[in-house]
DSSP file (Angstrom, degrees, kcal/mol; ACC not computed):
  #  RESIDUE AA STRUCTURE BP1 BP2  ACC     N-H-->O    O-->H-N    N-H-->O    O-->H-N    TCO  KAPPA ALPHA  PHI   PSI    X-CA   Y-CA   Z-CA
    1    1 A M              0   0    0      0, 0.0     2,-0.0     0, 0.0     0, 0.0   0.000 360.0 360.0 360.0 128.6    0.0    0.0    0.0
    2    2 A D     >  -     0   0    0      1,-0.1     4,-2.2     4,-0.0     5,-0.2  -0.244 360.0-105.3 -77.1 169.1    1.5    3.4   -1.0
    3    3 A E  H  > S+     0   0    0      1,-0.2     4,-2.9     2,-0.2     5,-0.2   0.849 118.5  56.2 -63.7 -36.4    1.8    6.4    1.3
    4    4 A F  H  > S+     0   0    0      2,-0.2     4,-2.5     1,-0.2    -1,-0.2   0.940 109.5  45.6 -61.3 -47.1   -1.1    8.2   -0.4
    5    5 A T  H  > S+     0   0    0      2,-0.2     4,-2.5     1,-0.2    -2,-0.2   0.904 113.7  49.7 -63.6 -41.9   -3.5    5.3    0.3
    6    6 A K  H  X S+     0   0    0     -4,-2.2     4,-2.2     2,-0.2    -2,-0.2   0.934 113.3  45.1 -62.5 -46.8   -2.3    4.9    3.9
    7    7 A S  H  X S+     0   0    0     -4,-2.9     4,-2.4     1,-0.2     5,-0.2   0.885 113.0  51.7 -67.1 -37.0   -2.7    8.6    4.6
    8    8 A T  H  X S+     0   0    0     -4,-2.5     4,-2.7    -5,-0.2     5,-0.2   0.942 111.0  46.7 -62.9 -48.0   -6.1    8.7    2.9
    9    9 A Q  H  X S+     0   0    0     -4,-2.5     4,-2.2     1,-0.2    -2,-0.2   0.894 113.2  49.4 -63.1 -40.1   -7.4    5.7    4.9
   10   10 A A  H  X S+     0   0    0     -4,-2.2     4,-1.6     2,-0.2    -1,-0.2   0.926 113.8  44.6 -65.6 -45.0   -6.1    7.2    8.2
   11   11 A F  H  X S+     0   0    0     -4,-2.4     4,-2.8     1,-0.2     5,-0.3   0.919 113.4  50.6 -67.3 -42.5   -7.7   10.6    7.6
   12   12 A K  H  X S+     0   0    0     -4,-2.7     4,-3.1     1,-0.2     5,-0.3   0.893 107.1  54.2 -62.0 -40.1  -11.0    9.1    6.5
   13   13 A A  H  X S+     0   0    0     -4,-2.2     4,-0.6    -5,-0.2    -1,-0.2   0.886 113.3  43.6 -61.6 -37.8  -11.1    6.8    9.5
   14   14 A E  H  < S+     0   0    0     -4,-1.6     4,-0.3    -5,-0.2    -2,-0.2   0.922 122.1  36.2 -72.3 -45.4  -10.7    9.9   11.7
   15   15 A T  H >X S+     0   0    0     -4,-2.8     3,-1.2     1,-0.2     4,-1.0   0.794 103.2  69.1 -84.3 -28.5  -13.2   12.2    9.8
   16   16 A R  H >X S+     0   0    0     -4,-3.1     4,-1.2     1,-0.3     3,-0.6   0.862  94.4  59.3 -59.1 -34.9  -15.8    9.6    8.8
   17   17 A N  H 3< S+     0   0    0     -4,-0.6    -1,-0.3    -5,-0.3    -2,-0.2   0.801 100.2  57.9 -63.7 -27.9  -16.8    9.3   12.5
   18   18 A D  H <4 S+     0   0    0     -3,-1.2    -1,-0.2    -4,-0.3    -2,-0.2   0.829 116.3  30.8 -70.0 -32.0  -17.6   13.1   12.5
   19   19 A T  H << S+     0   0    0     -4,-1.0     2,-1.0    -3,-0.6    -2,-0.2   0.416  93.3  89.0-113.8   1.4  -20.2   12.9    9.7
   20   20 A S     <  +     0   0    0     -4,-1.2     2,-0.5    -5,-0.2    -1,-0.1  -0.503  56.4 178.4 -98.9  65.1  -21.7    9.4   10.0
   21   21 A Q    >>  -     0   0    0     -2,-1.0     3,-1.4     1,-0.2     4,-0.5  -0.552  22.7-151.1 -71.3 117.5  -24.5   10.3   12.4
   22   22 A L  G >4 S+     0   0    0     -2,-0.5     3,-0.9     1,-0.3     4,-0.3   0.865  94.7  58.5 -58.3 -37.1  -26.5    7.2   13.0
   23   23 A A  G 34 S+     0   0    0      1,-0.2    -1,-0.3     2,-0.1     3,-0.1   0.724 116.8  33.4 -65.9 -19.9  -29.7    9.2   13.6
   24   24 A F  G X4 S+     0   0    0     -3,-1.4     3,-2.1     1,-0.1     4,-0.4   0.266  81.6 112.5-118.7   9.1  -29.4   10.8   10.1
   25   25 A K  G X< S+     0   0    0     -3,-0.9     3,-1.5    -4,-0.5    -2,-0.1   0.839  73.3  59.2 -55.4 -37.5  -27.9    7.9    8.2
   26   26 A Q  G 3  S+     0   0    0     -4,-0.3    -1,-0.3     1,-0.3    -2,-0.1   0.645 102.6  55.4 -69.1 -12.1  -31.1    7.4    6.1
   27   27 A F  G <  S+     0   0    0     -3,-2.1    21,-2.6    20,-0.0     2,-0.5   0.443  77.9 111.6 -98.8  -1.3  -30.8   11.0    4.8
   28   28 A I  E <   +A   47   0A   0     -3,-1.5    19,-0.2    -4,-0.4     3,-0.1  -0.616  33.9 169.2 -74.9 122.7  -27.2   10.7    3.5
   29   29 A I  E     +     0   0A   0     17,-2.6     2,-0.3    -2,-0.5    -1,-0.2   0.569  62.5  12.5-109.1 -13.5  -27.3   10.9   -0.3
   30   30 A D  E     -A   46   0A   0     16,-1.2    16,-2.8     2,-0.0     2,-0.4  -0.971  49.3-168.2-161.8 144.9  -23.6   11.2   -1.1
   31   31 A T  E     -A   45   0A   0     -2,-0.3     2,-0.4    14,-0.2    14,-0.2  -0.996  18.9-171.4-132.3 138.8  -20.2   10.9    0.5
   32   32 A T  E     -A   44   0A   0     12,-2.6    12,-2.7    -2,-0.4     2,-0.5  -0.990  20.7-148.0-136.6 135.4  -17.1   12.1   -1.3
   33   33 A D  E     -A   43   0A   0     -2,-0.4     2,-0.5    10,-0.2    10,-0.2  -0.898  22.0-153.9 -94.6 127.7  -13.4   11.9   -0.8
   34   34 A Q  E     +A   42   0A   0      8,-3.1     7,-3.4    -2,-0.5     8,-1.7  -0.908  22.7 163.6-106.6 127.8  -11.7   15.0   -2.0
   35   35 A T  E     -A   40   0A   0     -2,-0.5     5,-0.2     5,-0.2    -2,-0.0  -0.865  44.5-136.4-132.9 167.0   -8.1   14.7   -3.1
   36   36 A D        -     0   0    0      3,-1.9     4,-0.1    -2,-0.3    -2,-0.0   0.170  67.4 -92.7-104.8  15.0   -5.6   16.7   -5.1
   37   37 A G  S    S+     0   0    0      2,-0.4     3,-0.1     1,-0.1    -2,-0.0   0.034 121.9  37.9  97.9 -26.0   -4.5   13.6   -6.9
   38   38 A T  S    S+     0   0    0      1,-0.3     2,-0.4   -34,-0.0    -1,-0.1   0.568 115.5  42.1-127.2 -20.5   -1.7   12.9   -4.5
   39   39 A H  S    S-     0   0    0    -32,-0.1    -3,-1.9   -31,-0.0    -2,-0.4  -0.974  77.9-115.7-132.8 144.7   -3.0   13.8   -1.0
   40   40 A F  E     +A   35   0A   0     -2,-0.4    -5,-0.2    -5,-0.2     3,-0.1  -0.625  33.6 174.6 -74.0 132.4   -6.3   13.4    0.8
   41   41 A I  E     -     0   0A   0     -7,-3.4    20,-3.1     1,-0.4    21,-0.4   0.803  51.9 -18.6-109.0 -46.0   -7.9   16.8    1.4
   42   42 A A  E     -AB  34  60A   0     -8,-1.7    -8,-3.1    18,-0.3     2,-0.4  -0.991  43.0-131.6-160.7 162.4  -11.4   16.3    2.9
   43   43 A Y  E     -AB  33  59A   0     16,-2.0    16,-1.8    -2,-0.3     2,-0.4  -0.994  29.8-168.4-120.2 128.8  -14.3   13.9    3.5
   44   44 A Q  E     -AB  32  58A   0    -12,-2.7   -12,-2.6    -2,-0.4     2,-0.4  -0.949  10.6-167.8-124.7 139.3  -17.8   15.3    2.7
   45   45 A T  E     -AB  31  57A   0     12,-2.7    12,-2.9    -2,-0.4     2,-0.5  -0.991   8.8-155.1-123.3 133.2  -21.2   14.0    3.5
   46   46 A I  E     -AB  30  56A   0    -16,-2.8   -17,-2.6    -2,-0.4   -16,-1.2  -0.933   9.4-165.8-108.9 128.0  -24.4   15.4    1.8
   47   47 A Y  E     -AB  28  55A   0      8,-2.9     8,-1.4    -2,-0.5     2,-0.4  -0.896   3.8-169.4-110.3 141.1  -27.7   15.1    3.7
   48   48 A K  E     - B   0  54A   0    -21,-2.6     6,-0.2    -2,-0.4    24,-0.0  -0.987   6.4-162.7-131.6 124.1  -31.1   15.7    2.1
   49   49 A F    >   -     0   0    0      4,-3.0     3,-2.0    -2,-0.4     4,-0.2  -0.635  35.6-105.8-101.3 161.1  -34.2   15.9    4.2
   50   50 A P  T 3  S+     0   0    0      0, 0.0    -1,-0.1     0, 0.0     4,-0.1   0.715 116.7  67.2 -59.0 -20.7  -37.9   15.5    3.0
   51   51 A N  T 3  S-     0   0    0     56,-0.2     3,-0.1     2,-0.2    22,-0.1   0.349 117.1-110.8 -81.1   7.5  -38.3   19.3    3.4
   52   52 A N  S <  S+     0   0    0     -3,-2.0    21,-3.2     1,-0.3     2,-0.3   0.655  86.7 110.0  66.8  18.7  -35.9   19.8    0.5
   53   53 A F  E     + C   0  72A   0     19,-0.2    -4,-3.0    -4,-0.2    -1,-0.3  -0.794  38.8 151.8-108.7 163.2  -33.3   21.3    2.9
   54   54 A G  E     -BC  48  71A   0     17,-2.1    17,-2.5    -2,-0.3     2,-0.3  -0.871  31.4-108.7-164.8-162.5  -30.1   19.5    3.7
   55   55 A A  E     -BC  47  70A   0     -8,-1.4    -8,-2.9    15,-0.3     2,-0.6  -0.998   3.6-145.0-148.7 146.7  -26.5   19.9    4.8
   56   56 A S  E     -BC  46  69A   0     13,-2.4    13,-2.0    -2,-0.3     2,-0.5  -0.979  23.9-170.4-106.8 119.6  -23.0   19.6    3.4
   57   57 A V  E     +BC  45  68A   0    -12,-2.9   -12,-2.7    -2,-0.6     2,-0.4  -0.959  10.2 175.1-114.5 124.0  -20.8   18.4    6.3
   58   58 A I  E     -BC  44  67A   0      9,-2.6     9,-2.9    -2,-0.5     2,-0.4  -0.954  16.9-178.4-131.2 146.4  -17.1   18.5    5.5
   59   59 A H  E     +BC  43  66A   0    -16,-1.8   -16,-2.0    -2,-0.4     2,-0.3  -0.941  33.8 113.1-143.3 120.4  -14.0   17.8    7.5
   60   60 A G  E >  S-B   42   0A   0      5,-0.5     3,-0.6    -2,-0.4     5,-0.3  -0.924  74.3 -64.6-166.9-170.2  -10.6   18.2    6.0
   61   61 A L  T 3  S+     0   0    0    -20,-3.1   -19,-0.1    -2,-0.3   -20,-0.1   0.810 127.9  31.7 -64.3 -32.5   -7.3   20.0    5.7
   62   62 A Y  T 3  S+     0   0    0    -21,-0.4    -1,-0.2     2,-0.1     2,-0.1   0.297  99.2  97.7-113.5   8.9   -8.7   23.3    4.5
   63   63 A S  S <  S-     0   0    0     -3,-0.6     2,-1.8     2,-0.1     3,-0.1  -0.443  88.8-101.6 -89.5 169.7  -12.1   23.3    6.3
   64   64 A Y  S    S-     0   0    0     -2,-0.1    29,-4.2     1,-0.1    30,-0.3  -0.525  73.1 -84.3 -85.9  68.4  -12.9   25.0    9.6
   65   65 A G  S    S+     0   0    0     -2,-1.8     2,-0.7    -5,-0.3    -5,-0.5  -0.446 109.6   1.4  63.2-138.4  -12.6   21.8   11.4
   66   66 A L  E    S-C   59   0A   0     28,-0.5    28,-2.4    -7,-0.2     2,-0.4  -0.745  92.1-172.0 -78.6 117.5  -16.0   19.9   11.2
   67   67 A E  E     -C   58   0A   0     -9,-2.9    -9,-2.6    -2,-0.7     2,-0.4  -0.912  15.4-163.3-126.4 139.7  -17.9   22.4    9.0
   68   68 A L  E     -CD  57  91A   0     23,-2.7    23,-2.9    -2,-0.4     2,-0.4  -0.966   4.9-173.7-125.6 138.2  -21.6   22.6    8.0
   69   69 A A  E     -C   56   0A   0    -13,-2.0   -13,-2.4    -2,-0.4     2,-0.3  -0.992  28.2-123.3-124.3 138.2  -23.3   24.5    5.2
   70   70 A V  E     -C   55   0A   0     -2,-0.4    11,-2.4    11,-0.4     2,-0.3  -0.642  30.6-158.5 -79.4 134.6  -27.1   24.5    4.8
   71   71 A L  E     -CE  54  80A   0    -17,-2.5   -17,-2.1    -2,-0.3     2,-0.4  -0.840  11.9-154.7-113.7 150.7  -28.3   23.3    1.4
   72   72 A Q  E     -CE  53  79A   0      7,-2.5     7,-1.7    -2,-0.3     2,-0.3  -0.997  18.4-147.7-122.6 131.6  -31.6   23.8   -0.5
   73   73 A F  E     - E   0  78A   0    -21,-3.2     2,-0.4    -2,-0.4     5,-0.2  -0.718  18.6-175.4-101.4 145.9  -32.6   21.2   -3.0
   74   74 A S  E >  S- E   0  77A   0      3,-2.8     3,-2.0    -2,-0.3     2,-0.3  -0.910  75.7 -48.3-134.8 107.5  -34.5   21.6   -6.3
   75   75 A D  T 3  S-     0   0    0     -2,-0.4   -23,-0.0     1,-0.3    -2,-0.0  -0.518 122.1 -27.1  58.9-124.6  -35.1   18.2   -7.7
   76   76 A D  T 3  S+     0   0    0     -2,-0.3    -1,-0.3    -3,-0.1     2,-0.2   0.435 123.4  90.1 -98.7   0.4  -31.6   16.5   -7.5
   77   77 A A  E <   -E   74   0A   0     -3,-2.0    -3,-2.8     2,-0.0     2,-0.3  -0.634  55.0-178.7 -92.2 154.0  -29.7   19.7   -7.7
   78   78 A Y  E     -E   73   0A   0     -5,-0.2     2,-0.3    -2,-0.2    -5,-0.2  -0.981  11.9-172.8-148.1 160.5  -28.7   21.7   -4.6
   79   79 A S  E     -E   72   0A   0     -7,-1.7    -7,-2.5    -2,-0.3     2,-0.2  -0.977  38.6 -90.8-147.4 159.2  -26.9   24.9   -3.6
   80   80 A I  E     -E   71   0A   0     -2,-0.3     2,-0.4    -9,-0.2    -9,-0.3  -0.519  41.1-154.2 -68.6 135.9  -25.8   26.5   -0.4
   81   81 A T        -     0   0    0    -11,-2.4   -11,-0.4    -2,-0.2     3,-0.1  -0.946  21.1-176.7-115.2 138.2  -28.5   28.7    1.1
   82   82 A Y        +     0   0    0     -2,-0.4     2,-0.3     1,-0.1    -1,-0.1   0.196  67.3  87.4-110.5  11.9  -27.7   31.6    3.3
   83   83 A N        +     0   0    0      5,-0.0    32,-1.2    31,-0.0    -1,-0.1  -0.420  62.7  99.5-114.9  54.8  -31.4   32.5    3.9
   84   84 A T  S    S-     0   0    0      3,-0.9     3,-0.3    30,-0.3    30,-0.2  -0.920  78.8-116.3-131.0 161.0  -32.4   30.4    6.9
   85   85 A P  S    S+     0   0    0      0, 0.0     3,-0.1     0, 0.0    29,-0.1   0.640 109.3  69.0 -68.7 -11.1  -32.8   31.1   10.6
   86   86 A I  S    S-     0   0    0      1,-0.3     2,-0.3    19,-0.1    -4,-0.0   0.939 116.3 -31.1 -74.6 -47.0  -30.0   28.6   11.2
   87   87 A T        -     0   0    0     -3,-0.3    -3,-0.9    -6,-0.1    -1,-0.3  -0.983  31.0-145.2-166.6 157.5  -27.2   30.6    9.7
   88   88 A S  S    S+     0   0    0     -2,-0.3     2,-0.3    -5,-0.1    -6,-0.1   0.071  93.0  23.9-111.8  19.7  -26.2   33.1    7.1
   89   89 A D  S    S-     0   0    0     -8,-0.1   -19,-0.3     0, 0.0     2,-0.2  -0.882 101.9 -67.1-158.8-176.0  -22.8   31.5    6.5
   90   90 A V        -     0   0    0     -2,-0.3     2,-0.5   -21,-0.1   -21,-0.2  -0.550  46.7-133.2 -78.9 158.4  -21.1   28.2    6.9
   91   91 A I  B     -D   68   0A   0    -23,-2.9   -23,-2.7    -2,-0.2     3,-0.2  -0.967  29.1-175.6-118.2 120.0  -20.6   27.0   10.5
   92   92 A G        +     0   0    0     -2,-0.5   -27,-0.2   -25,-0.2   -25,-0.2  -0.552  51.4  38.3-111.1 174.3  -17.2   25.7   11.5
   93   93 A Y  S    S+     0   0    0    -29,-4.2    -1,-0.2    -2,-0.2   -28,-0.2   0.849  75.4 168.7  56.7  41.7  -15.4   24.1   14.4
   94   94 A L        -     0   0    0    -28,-2.4   -28,-0.5   -30,-0.3     2,-0.2  -0.474  25.5-147.8 -81.3 152.1  -18.4   22.0   15.4
   95   95 A D     >  -     0   0    0     -2,-0.1     4,-2.3   -30,-0.1     5,-0.2  -0.654  38.1 -91.8-106.0 175.3  -18.3   19.2   17.8
   96   96 A E  H  > S+     0   0    0     -2,-0.2     4,-2.4     1,-0.2     5,-0.2   0.904 123.6  48.0 -57.3 -48.6  -20.6   16.1   17.6
   97   97 A P  H  > S+     0   0    0      0, 0.0     4,-2.3     0, 0.0    -1,-0.2   0.898 112.2  50.4 -62.3 -38.0  -23.5   17.4   19.8
   98   98 A E  H  > S+     0   0    0      2,-0.2     4,-2.4     1,-0.2    -2,-0.2   0.905 109.9  50.9 -64.3 -40.6  -23.5   20.7   17.8
   99   99 A L  H  X S+     0   0    0     -4,-2.3     4,-2.6     2,-0.2     5,-0.2   0.933 110.2  48.7 -62.1 -46.2  -23.6   18.9   14.5
  100  100 A V  H  X S+     0   0    0     -4,-2.4     4,-2.2     1,-0.2    -2,-0.2   0.918 111.8  49.9 -60.5 -44.1  -26.5   16.7   15.7
  101  101 A N  H  X S+     0   0    0     -4,-2.3     4,-2.3     1,-0.2    -1,-0.2   0.909 111.9  47.5 -61.7 -42.6  -28.4   19.8   16.9
  102  102 A L  H  X S+     0   0    0     -4,-2.4     4,-2.6     2,-0.2     5,-0.2   0.911 110.7  50.4 -67.3 -42.0  -27.9   21.6   13.6
  103  103 A L  H  X S+     0   0    0     -4,-2.6     4,-2.3     1,-0.2    -1,-0.2   0.893 111.1  50.4 -62.4 -38.1  -28.9   18.6   11.5
  104  104 A T  H  X S+     0   0    0     -4,-2.2     4,-1.2    -5,-0.2    -2,-0.2   0.925 110.4  49.4 -63.1 -45.0  -32.1   18.4   13.6
  105  105 A D  H  < S+     0   0    0     -4,-2.3     4,-0.4     1,-0.2     3,-0.3   0.902 112.0  48.0 -61.2 -42.2  -32.8   22.1   13.1
  106  106 A I  H >< S+     0   0    0     -4,-2.6     3,-1.3     1,-0.2    -1,-0.2   0.902 107.7  55.3 -66.0 -40.9  -32.3   21.7    9.3
  107  107 A Q  H 3< S+     0   0    0     -4,-2.3    -1,-0.2     1,-0.3    -2,-0.2   0.794 109.7  48.3 -61.4 -28.2  -34.6   18.7    9.2
  108  108 A Q  T 3< S+     0   0    0     -4,-1.2    -1,-0.3    -3,-0.3    -2,-0.2   0.439  84.7 119.1 -95.3  -1.0  -37.3   20.8   10.9
  109  109 A L    <   -     0   0    0     -3,-1.3     2,-0.3    -4,-0.4   -56,-0.1  -0.291  47.0-157.7 -62.3 148.0  -37.0   23.8    8.6
  110  110 A T    >   -     0   0    0      1,-0.1     3,-1.7   -58,-0.1     4,-0.4  -0.868  32.0-108.7-120.9 162.2  -40.1   24.8    6.6
  111  111 A K  G >  S+     0   0    0     -2,-0.3     3,-1.3     1,-0.3    -1,-0.1   0.863 121.2  56.7 -55.7 -37.1  -40.3   26.8    3.4
  112  112 A E  G 3  S+     0   0    0      1,-0.2    -1,-0.3     3,-0.1    -3,-0.0   0.691  92.9  70.9 -68.9 -17.9  -41.8   29.6    5.4
  113  113 A A  G <   +     0   0    0     -3,-1.7    -1,-0.2     2,-0.1    -2,-0.2   0.618  69.4 114.3 -76.6 -11.7  -38.8   29.6    7.7
  114  114 A E    <         0   0    0     -3,-1.3   -30,-0.3    -4,-0.4   -31,-0.0  -0.364 360.0 360.0 -62.3 136.5  -36.5   31.1    5.0
  115  115 A A              0   0    0    -32,-1.2   -31,-0.2    -2,-0.0    -1,-0.2   0.468 360.0 360.0 -76.5 360.0  -35.4   34.6    6.1
């Protein structure tokens, strides 16, 4: 096993635990390893809730620790939304309980809740 593969597996093992919330596992629609071709950069999980809101949770070398962005879906496409009562930006340096609370808040958003 080459060094790139070893470092990728080690980093993923550390970061995957941050974003694999058992309570929200059924809402995960994508997981992505981000690399620059030679080094592992980040692990990203995309959540989509029935209310057409979701989250991008990323943890990597260039993120703000464990970082969340609120997403809004239209069919299968999505974009970051800054117009919710949850945040007007990305939220970084989260711990596990904060992540769970934010995912719960996003899951409970309604269309009327948009700021």
